C-alpha positions as CSV (number, residue, x, y, z in Angstrom):
1,M,25.9,39.7,-1.3
2,S,22.1,40.2,-1.1
3,V,22.1,43.4,-3.0
4,P,24.4,42.0,-5.8
5,F,21.9,39.0,-6.0
6,F,19.1,41.7,-6.7
7,E,21.3,43.2,-9.3
8,K,22.1,39.8,-10.8
9,H,18.5,38.9,-11.4
10,R,17.1,42.5,-12.0
11,A,16.4,41.8,-15.7
12,T,14.3,38.8,-14.8
13,L,12.4,40.8,-12.2
14,E,11.8,43.5,-14.7
15,R,10.5,41.0,-17.3
16,A,8.3,39.4,-14.6
17,L,6.8,42.9,-13.7
18,T,5.9,43.3,-17.4
19,A,4.3,39.9,-17.4
20,I,1.9,40.4,-14.5
21,A,0.7,43.7,-16.1
22,E,0.2,42.2,-19.5
23,R,-1.0,38.7,-18.5
24,G,0.3,37.0,-21.8
25,Y,2.5,34.0,-21.9
26,W,5.8,34.1,-20.3
27,S,7.8,31.7,-18.3
28,A,11.3,32.4,-16.6
29,Y,12.2,28.8,-16.4
30,P,12.2,26.4,-19.4
31,E,9.7,23.6,-18.8
32,S,11.4,21.1,-21.1
33,P,14.3,18.9,-19.6
34,S,16.0,19.2,-22.9
35,P,19.9,19.5,-22.9
36,R,19.5,22.7,-24.7
37,N,17.8,24.2,-21.6
38,Y,19.6,22.3,-18.7
39,G,22.7,20.9,-20.2
40,E,23.9,17.6,-21.4
41,G,23.4,14.8,-18.9
42,A,21.2,17.0,-16.5
43,V,18.4,14.4,-16.3
44,E,20.8,11.6,-15.5
45,A,22.7,13.7,-12.9
46,G,19.5,14.7,-11.2
47,K,18.5,10.9,-11.0
48,A,21.9,10.3,-9.7
49,A,21.5,13.0,-7.1
50,F,18.2,11.6,-6.1
51,D,19.5,8.1,-5.7
52,A,22.3,9.4,-3.5
53,L,19.8,10.9,-1.0
54,L,18.1,7.6,-0.5
55,D,18.4,5.6,2.7
56,K,20.4,8.3,4.5
57,P,19.9,11.2,6.9
58,F,19.1,14.5,4.9
59,D,21.9,16.9,5.4
60,F,21.1,20.6,5.7
61,G,24.7,21.5,6.2
62,D,24.2,21.9,9.9
63,S,24.6,19.7,12.9
64,T,22.2,16.7,12.6
65,A,22.3,15.4,16.1
66,G,19.1,14.5,17.9
67,M,15.9,12.5,17.0
68,R,15.0,12.2,13.3
69,V,11.8,11.4,11.6
70,G,10.8,10.3,8.0
71,A,8.8,7.3,6.6
72,E,8.2,8.7,2.9
73,Q,7.0,5.8,0.5
74,S,7.3,6.3,-3.3
75,P,4.0,5.6,-4.9
76,F,5.9,3.7,-7.4
77,G,6.6,1.1,-5.0
78,F,9.7,1.7,-2.6
79,A,10.6,3.3,0.5
80,L,12.7,6.3,0.2
81,G,14.6,5.6,3.6
82,I,15.4,9.3,4.2
83,S,15.3,10.9,7.7
84,Y,15.1,14.5,8.6
85,P,15.8,16.3,11.9
86,R,12.8,16.4,14.4
87,S,12.6,19.9,15.8
88,D,11.8,21.1,19.3
89,I,9.4,23.8,18.7
90,D,10.5,26.1,21.6
91,Q,14.1,25.8,20.4
92,L,13.2,26.4,16.8
93,L,11.3,29.5,17.3
94,A,14.0,30.9,19.5
95,A,16.4,30.3,16.7
96,V,14.0,31.8,14.2
97,G,13.6,34.8,16.4
98,R,17.4,35.5,16.5
99,A,17.7,35.0,12.8
100,Q,15.0,37.4,11.7
101,V,16.5,40.4,13.4
102,A,19.1,41.1,10.9
103,W,16.8,39.9,8.0
104,R,14.1,42.2,8.9
105,A,16.5,45.1,9.0
106,A,18.0,44.3,5.5
107,G,15.1,45.7,3.5
108,P,13.3,44.9,0.2
109,Q,16.2,44.7,-2.2
110,A,18.0,42.2,0.1
111,W,14.8,40.0,0.6
112,V,13.9,40.0,-3.1
113,G,17.6,39.3,-4.2
114,V,17.8,36.3,-1.9
115,C,14.5,35.0,-3.2
116,L,15.5,35.5,-6.9
117,E,18.9,33.7,-6.3
118,T,17.1,30.9,-4.4
119,L,14.7,30.4,-7.4
120,H,17.5,30.5,-9.8
121,R,19.4,27.7,-7.9
122,I,16.3,25.7,-7.5
123,N,15.8,25.7,-11.3
124,Q,19.3,24.5,-11.8
125,Q,18.4,21.5,-9.6
126,S,15.0,20.9,-11.6
127,A,16.0,17.3,-12.7
128,L,16.7,16.4,-8.9
129,M,13.4,18.0,-8.0
130,A,11.5,16.1,-10.6
131,H,12.6,12.8,-9.1
132,A,11.8,14.0,-5.6
133,V,8.4,15.1,-6.6
134,M,7.8,12.0,-8.7
135,H,8.6,9.7,-5.9
136,T,6.8,11.5,-3.2
137,T,3.5,12.6,-5.0
138,G,3.2,9.9,-7.7
139,Q,3.3,12.3,-10.5
140,A,4.7,10.8,-13.8
141,F,8.4,12.1,-14.6
142,M,7.4,14.7,-17.1
143,M,4.6,16.2,-15.1
144,A,6.8,16.0,-12.0
145,F,9.6,17.8,-13.9
146,Q,7.2,20.5,-15.2
147,A,4.7,21.2,-12.4
148,G,7.1,20.4,-9.6
149,G,10.1,22.3,-11.2
150,P,9.7,25.3,-13.7
151,H,5.9,25.9,-13.1
152,A,6.3,25.9,-9.4
153,Q,9.4,28.1,-9.7
154,D,7.1,30.5,-11.9
155,R,4.7,30.6,-9.2
156,G,7.4,31.5,-6.6
157,L,8.7,34.2,-8.9
158,E,5.2,35.5,-9.5
159,A,4.7,36.0,-5.7
160,V,8.1,37.6,-5.5
161,T,7.2,39.9,-8.3
162,Y,3.9,41.1,-6.6
163,A,5.8,41.6,-3.5
164,W,8.3,43.8,-5.0
165,D,5.7,45.7,-7.0
166,E,3.9,46.5,-3.9
167,M,6.8,47.4,-1.8
168,R,8.5,49.6,-4.5
169,R,5.5,52.0,-4.3
170,I,6.5,53.0,-0.8
171,P,9.0,55.8,-1.0
172,G,11.8,55.7,1.5
173,K,11.2,59.4,2.6
174,A,9.3,62.3,1.6
175,L,9.3,66.2,2.2
176,W,5.9,67.4,3.5
177,E,5.4,71.1,3.2
178,K,2.2,72.8,4.2
179,P,1.6,76.5,3.3
180,Q,0.9,78.8,6.3
181,G,0.1,82.1,4.4
182,K,2.3,84.8,5.3
183,S,4.1,82.5,7.8
184,E,6.8,80.1,7.0
185,P,5.3,76.8,5.7
186,L,5.2,73.8,8.0
187,R,7.9,71.3,6.9
188,M,8.2,67.7,8.0
189,E,10.7,65.1,6.7
190,K,8.8,61.8,6.7
191,H,10.6,58.4,6.6
192,F,8.7,55.1,5.7
193,R,9.8,51.6,6.7
194,I,8.4,48.4,5.4
195,V,8.0,46.1,8.5
196,P,7.4,42.4,7.9
197,R,4.6,40.8,10.0
198,G,6.4,38.1,11.8
199,V,7.0,34.4,11.3
200,G,5.3,32.7,8.3
201,L,4.2,29.0,8.5
202,V,3.9,27.3,5.1
203,I,1.9,23.9,5.6
204,G,2.6,21.7,2.5
205,C,0.4,19.2,0.8
206,C,1.2,15.7,-0.5
207,T,0.3,16.1,-4.1
208,F,1.8,19.4,-5.2
209,P,4.4,20.3,-2.5
210,T,6.3,22.8,-4.5
211,W,3.6,24.2,-6.9
212,N,1.3,24.9,-4.0
213,G,3.9,25.7,-1.5
214,Y,6.2,28.2,-3.3
215,T,3.5,31.0,-3.4
216,G,3.4,31.3,0.3
217,L,7.1,30.6,1.0
218,F,8.4,33.4,-1.5
219,A,5.5,35.7,-0.7
220,D,6.7,35.6,2.9
221,L,10.4,35.6,2.3
222,A,10.2,38.5,-0.3
223,T,8.4,40.7,2.3
224,G,11.0,40.1,5.0
225,N,9.4,37.4,7.1
226,A,11.1,34.4,8.4
227,V,9.6,31.1,7.2
228,I,8.9,27.8,8.7
229,V,8.2,25.1,6.1
230,K,6.0,22.3,7.3
231,P,5.8,19.6,4.7
232,H,3.1,16.8,4.6
233,P,4.7,13.6,6.1
234,G,4.4,11.8,2.8
235,A,6.1,14.4,0.7
236,I,8.9,16.0,2.8
237,L,11.8,15.7,0.3
238,P,10.9,18.3,-2.4
239,L,10.5,21.0,0.3
240,A,13.5,19.7,2.2
241,I,15.7,20.3,-0.9
242,T,14.1,23.8,-1.3
243,V,14.9,24.8,2.2
244,K,18.4,23.5,1.9
245,I,19.0,25.7,-1.2
246,A,17.4,28.7,0.6
247,R,19.6,28.3,3.6
248,D,22.7,28.2,1.5
249,V,21.9,31.3,-0.3
250,L,21.0,33.1,3.0
251,R,24.5,32.0,4.5
252,E,26.2,33.4,1.2
253,A,24.3,36.6,1.6
254,G,25.4,37.2,5.2
255,F,22.2,36.0,7.0
256,D,21.6,33.5,9.7
257,P,20.1,30.5,7.6
258,N,17.4,30.0,10.1
259,V,15.4,32.7,8.4
260,V,14.1,29.6,6.6
261,T,13.6,26.3,8.5
262,L,12.0,22.9,7.9
263,V,9.8,21.1,10.4
264,A,9.5,17.4,9.5
265,H,7.1,15.2,11.5
266,A,5.6,11.8,11.7
267,P,2.0,11.1,10.5
268,G,-0.5,12.0,13.4
269,D,1.9,14.3,15.2
270,A,0.1,17.4,16.7
271,I,3.0,19.6,15.8
272,V,0.9,21.7,13.2
273,Q,-1.6,22.7,15.8
274,Q,1.3,23.7,18.1
275,L,3.1,25.7,15.6
276,A,-0.2,27.4,14.1
277,L,-1.3,28.7,17.5
278,R,2.2,30.1,18.6
279,P,2.0,34.0,19.0
280,E,5.2,34.2,17.0
281,V,3.4,32.9,13.8
282,K,1.7,35.7,12.0
283,L,1.1,34.3,8.6
284,I,-0.1,30.8,7.7
285,D,-0.4,29.3,4.2
286,F,-2.2,26.0,4.0
287,T,-3.3,23.6,1.2
288,G,-5.4,20.6,2.1
289,S,-8.6,19.4,3.5
290,T,-11.6,21.5,4.4
291,A,-11.7,20.4,8.0
292,N,-8.1,21.3,8.6
293,G,-8.3,24.6,6.7
294,E,-11.4,25.6,8.7
295,W,-9.7,24.8,12.0
296,L,-6.8,27.0,11.2
297,E,-9.2,29.8,10.1
298,A,-11.1,29.4,13.2
299,N,-8.3,29.0,15.8
300,A,-5.2,30.6,14.6
301,R,-6.5,34.1,15.5
302,Q,-3.2,35.7,15.9
303,A,-2.3,35.1,12.2
304,Q,-3.3,36.0,8.8
305,V,-4.4,32.6,7.4
306,F,-4.4,31.8,3.6
307,T,-6.2,28.5,2.8
308,E,-6.8,26.5,-0.2
309,K,-9.3,23.8,0.7
310,A,-11.6,21.1,-1.0
311,G,-14.0,22.2,-3.7
312,V,-16.2,20.7,-6.5
313,N,-15.0,21.4,-10.0
314,Q,-17.6,21.0,-12.8
315,I,-18.3,20.8,-16.6
316,V,-21.5,21.9,-18.2
317,L,-22.2,20.1,-21.5
318,D,-24.8,21.9,-23.6
319,S,-23.8,21.7,-27.3
320,A,-20.6,21.1,-29.1
321,D,-19.3,22.0,-32.6
322,D,-16.2,19.7,-32.1
323,F,-17.6,16.9,-30.0
324,K,-14.7,14.6,-30.5
325,G,-12.2,17.3,-29.5
326,A,-14.2,18.0,-26.6
327,I,-14.3,14.4,-25.4
328,R,-10.4,14.1,-26.0
329,N,-9.8,17.2,-23.8
330,I,-12.2,16.2,-21.0
331,A,-10.9,12.5,-21.0
332,F,-7.3,13.9,-20.8
333,S,-8.5,16.3,-17.9
334,L,-10.1,13.3,-15.9
335,A,-6.9,11.1,-16.3
336,L,-4.2,13.6,-15.7
337,Y,-2.3,12.7,-12.5
338,T,-5.2,10.2,-11.7
339,G,-7.5,13.4,-10.9
340,Q,-5.3,14.2,-7.9
341,M,-5.3,17.8,-8.7
342,C,-7.4,20.6,-7.0
343,T,-8.3,21.8,-10.4
344,A,-9.4,18.5,-11.8
345,P,-13.1,18.2,-13.0
346,Q,-15.5,16.0,-11.1
347,N,-19.2,16.7,-12.1
348,I,-20.2,16.6,-15.7
349,Y,-23.8,17.9,-16.2
350,V,-25.7,16.7,-19.3
351,P,-29.3,17.5,-20.0
352,R,-31.5,14.2,-20.0
353,G,-32.7,15.1,-23.5
354,G,-29.0,15.0,-24.8
355,I,-27.1,17.6,-26.7
356,D,-26.7,18.9,-30.1
357,T,-23.4,18.4,-31.9
358,A,-22.1,19.1,-35.4
359,E,-22.6,15.3,-36.1
360,G,-26.2,15.4,-35.0
361,H,-28.1,15.1,-31.8
362,L,-26.7,12.7,-29.1
363,S,-28.7,11.3,-26.1
364,L,-27.6,11.4,-22.6
365,D,-26.6,7.6,-22.9
366,Q,-24.5,8.3,-26.1
367,V,-22.6,11.3,-24.3
368,G,-21.8,9.0,-21.3
369,E,-20.6,6.2,-23.6
370,A,-18.4,8.8,-25.6
371,L,-16.8,10.0,-22.4
372,A,-16.2,6.5,-21.2
373,E,-14.7,5.5,-24.6
374,G,-12.6,8.6,-24.7
375,V,-10.9,7.6,-21.3
376,R,-10.6,4.0,-22.6
377,K,-8.6,5.2,-25.7
378,L,-6.5,7.4,-23.6
379,V,-5.4,4.7,-21.1
380,G,-5.6,1.8,-23.5
381,D,-1.8,1.3,-23.9
382,P,-0.3,0.9,-20.3
383,A,3.1,2.3,-21.2
384,R,1.4,5.5,-22.4
385,A,-1.2,5.5,-19.8
386,V,1.2,5.6,-16.9
387,E,2.9,8.8,-18.4
388,V,-0.5,10.4,-17.9
389,L,-1.9,8.8,-14.8
390,G,1.2,8.7,-12.7
391,A,0.6,6.8,-9.4
392,V,-2.0,7.0,-6.5
393,Q,-0.4,9.0,-3.8
394,N,-2.2,7.4,-0.8
395,D,-4.7,4.9,0.3
396,G,-7.4,7.6,0.8
397,V,-7.8,7.7,-3.0
398,L,-8.2,4.0,-3.3
399,Q,-11.0,4.1,-0.6
400,R,-12.8,6.8,-2.3
401,I,-12.8,4.9,-5.6
402,E,-14.4,1.9,-3.8
403,G,-16.8,4.2,-2.1
404,A,-18.0,5.9,-5.3
405,R,-18.5,2.6,-7.1
406,A,-21.6,2.1,-5.0
407,L,-23.2,5.4,-5.7
408,G,-24.8,4.6,-9.1
409,P,-24.6,2.9,-12.4
410,I,-20.9,2.7,-13.5
411,L,-20.2,4.0,-17.1
412,L,-16.7,3.2,-16.8
413,D,-15.0,1.3,-14.0
414,S,-11.6,2.1,-12.6
415,Q,-8.8,-0.4,-13.5
416,S,-5.5,-1.3,-12.1
417,I,-2.5,-1.0,-14.6
418,T,1.0,-2.5,-14.1
419,H,3.7,0.1,-14.5
420,P,6.4,-1.3,-17.0
421,Q,9.1,0.2,-15.1
422,F,7.8,0.1,-11.6
423,P,5.7,-3.1,-11.3
424,Q,5.0,-2.3,-7.5
425,A,3.3,1.1,-8.4
426,T,-0.3,1.7,-7.6
427,I,-1.8,2.7,-10.9
428,R,-5.6,3.3,-11.2
429,T,-7.7,4.6,-14.3
430,P,-10.6,6.9,-13.8
431,L,-14.0,5.9,-12.6
432,I,-17.2,7.3,-14.2
433,V,-20.5,6.9,-12.4
434,R,-24.0,8.1,-13.7
435,L,-26.0,10.0,-11.3
436,D,-29.4,12.2,-11.2
437,S,-29.4,15.8,-10.4
438,A,-31.7,15.0,-7.4
439,E,-28.9,13.0,-5.8
440,R,-26.9,16.0,-4.5
441,E,-25.8,14.5,-1.4
442,K,-23.7,12.1,-3.6
443,Y,-22.0,14.5,-6.0
444,L,-22.0,18.1,-4.1
445,H,-18.8,17.3,-2.3
446,E,-15.2,16.6,-3.3
447,W,-14.4,13.1,-4.4
448,F,-10.5,13.7,-4.6
449,G,-9.0,11.1,-7.1
450,P,-9.9,9.6,-10.4
451,I,-13.7,9.9,-9.8
452,A,-16.1,11.6,-12.1
453,F,-19.9,11.7,-12.2
454,V,-22.2,12.1,-15.3
455,V,-25.1,14.0,-13.7
456,A,-28.4,14.0,-15.7
457,T,-30.1,17.3,-15.4
458,D,-33.6,18.7,-16.6
459,S,-31.9,21.3,-18.9
460,T,-28.7,23.4,-19.3
461,A,-30.3,26.1,-17.2
462,Q,-30.6,23.6,-14.3
463,S,-26.9,22.4,-14.9
464,L,-25.8,26.0,-14.6
465,E,-28.0,26.7,-11.5
466,I,-26.7,23.5,-9.8
467,A,-23.1,24.5,-10.7
468,E,-23.5,28.0,-9.1
469,E,-25.0,26.5,-6.0
470,A,-22.1,24.2,-5.7
471,M,-19.5,26.9,-6.1
472,R,-21.2,29.2,-3.5
473,N,-21.8,26.5,-0.9
474,H,-19.0,24.0,-1.5
475,G,-16.4,26.0,-3.3
476,G,-14.4,25.2,-6.5
477,L,-11.5,26.3,-8.5
478,T,-12.4,25.6,-12.1
479,L,-15.7,25.6,-14.2
480,S,-15.8,24.5,-17.9
481,V,-18.8,24.9,-20.3
482,Y,-19.3,23.5,-23.8
483,S,-21.9,25.2,-25.8
484,Q,-22.6,26.8,-29.2
485,R,-25.2,29.1,-28.0
486,P,-24.2,32.6,-27.1
487,E,-27.0,33.0,-24.4
488,V,-25.4,29.8,-22.6
489,I,-22.0,31.2,-22.7
490,D,-23.2,34.6,-21.3
491,R,-25.0,32.8,-18.5
492,A,-22.0,30.6,-17.8
493,I,-19.9,33.8,-17.6
494,E,-22.4,35.2,-15.1
495,V,-22.5,32.0,-13.0
496,A,-18.7,31.9,-12.8
497,G,-18.5,35.5,-11.7
498,N,-21.3,34.9,-8.9
499,G,-19.5,31.7,-7.8
500,G,-16.0,33.1,-7.9
501,V,-14.5,30.5,-10.2
502,A,-12.3,30.5,-13.3
503,L,-14.2,29.6,-16.4
504,S,-12.9,27.8,-19.5
505,I,-15.2,27.9,-22.7
506,N,-15.2,25.1,-25.3
507,L,-11.7,23.7,-24.6
508,T,-10.8,21.2,-27.4
509,G,-7.0,21.5,-27.9
510,G,-3.9,21.5,-25.8
511,V,-5.2,23.5,-23.0
512,F,-6.9,21.8,-20.2
513,V,-9.3,23.0,-17.5
514,N,-6.9,21.7,-14.8
515,Q,-4.0,23.9,-15.9
516,S,-3.2,27.3,-14.5
517,A,-0.5,29.5,-16.1
518,A,1.6,31.6,-13.7
519,F,1.8,35.4,-14.7
520,S,-1.5,35.0,-16.7
521,D,-4.2,33.1,-15.0
522,F,-5.5,34.0,-11.5
523,H,-5.5,30.8,-9.7
524,G,-8.1,31.1,-6.8
525,T,-10.2,34.1,-6.4
526,G,-11.1,34.0,-2.6
527,A,-14.7,34.4,-3.8
528,N,-15.8,30.9,-2.5
529,P,-15.2,28.3,0.1
530,A,-12.3,26.6,-1.8
531,A,-9.8,29.4,-1.1
532,N,-10.3,32.3,1.4
533,A,-7.9,34.6,-0.6
534,A,-6.8,34.9,-4.1
535,L,-3.6,33.1,-4.4
536,T,-2.0,35.1,-7.3
537,D,-2.5,38.7,-7.0
538,A,-1.3,41.7,-5.3
539,A,-3.6,41.4,-2.2
540,Y,-2.0,37.9,-1.5
541,V,1.3,39.6,-0.8
542,A,0.4,42.9,0.6
543,G,-0.9,41.8,3.8
544,R,2.4,40.4,4.7
545,F,4.0,43.6,5.6
546,R,3.1,46.9,7.2
547,V,4.5,50.4,6.7
548,V,5.7,52.3,9.6
549,Q,6.8,55.8,9.6
550,H,8.7,58.3,11.6
551,R,8.8,62.2,11.0
552,V,10.9,65.0,12.1
553,H,11.0,68.9,11.4
554,A,12.8,69.7,8.3
């Protein structure tokens, strides 16, 4: 069945190959939950399917005997009550070892075919996935549907496409013929085989379990590696649904479903360290804190480790032709999902002397007040605000808000909002604090959450110098600049290149610095401490397999 899966989705794969070459807009999976895309009643059916999972053991279609774990709490105010099997690591790795024998031998078309069919079936369950993502991460429904569903699926397909593009370059065999003058030429028949690295470990995060998790999961699977998925204890369900679908496809394709497994655990359990150091584990994908990422890089020496860690994302304000548009754009970027995004801006550098705009010169105080007012307008209506803000995923975010309040003068305080549908939800608006460029110990590390700093600098030149220093020493995934001066734009492009960060210039419309489009944007460069590898390019997948040959006289 696996090769028929490949043929079934060949047209999608071919279109995806074109997309990664052209880098224009393309998406394989519709991002709107409209009935035109997903059928009448799909959203309601997704909600019903989610409700049916609550307060029950999660069923992977296998025996569920033994200990179970699970204590997920919806940021919207209720316990999910779902339990998951607790794995014995030795038994799990033994089962994975048995399962991967036939999987490794199946070859690239089988691997890619299973991945494509799995993504197709995940897409069909996008409404269920939206509710699962919403009630584990705190994302508002529409964001959960898009980012946790089609956008994440695009990221998975992108990884599969890069994998196929790299593997198809390797011929199955070749005739090698070397002339020998008057003698008969030397002839060798050479055979080339793609050999997977081993077991992949995908360590999920609590804010974007699918969007961040699918790249590693499908990059591993598409290159013939078995995969162990280890979700964050607070966001197990989205990846459990994913693993269940993958296992169903594997069964139908004639493979042992233990090619893809899930390891759920309680908070504080040391199972990650145990898994990461096992000799069977050859690939690790991690999204999370700098401390945990650096531990993996330093200690999991037997594995190729891909990490996305904390960083400092920045905005440089120099001048603006459309100042109101810039403020609206920045305000939305600060508020979106309560700043709980690896790409959300944190530091906004403004010269002490103010900035020039089409409406005239604005002082530093006026710029700060405009930013505060822009956020106020955006979150002023609670019913509208909660659809942008979502909910706070964990108490650590609340603690950081409290800590940031004491750092300097508050331009805009964070407020609590009551959700009209979920009154027990934890909702917070952005906090904006004013700091001076000399206070680097306060703003040159990540304050994950709805926290932003307006940092007064001596000049735009100093703003860019600080930004470059921050990227090099502390990492970052996004940089944004607003300027009408070509020399400033040129310098910002140079700074972004030196710092290894994606740069956005004069965003005022419907594209925001926190957004990254699959098949077009390169998310993460591997050129600064926030990520030790580019997360969306050929190199990200190429290290997941090796080529082994054998040769014989022809």
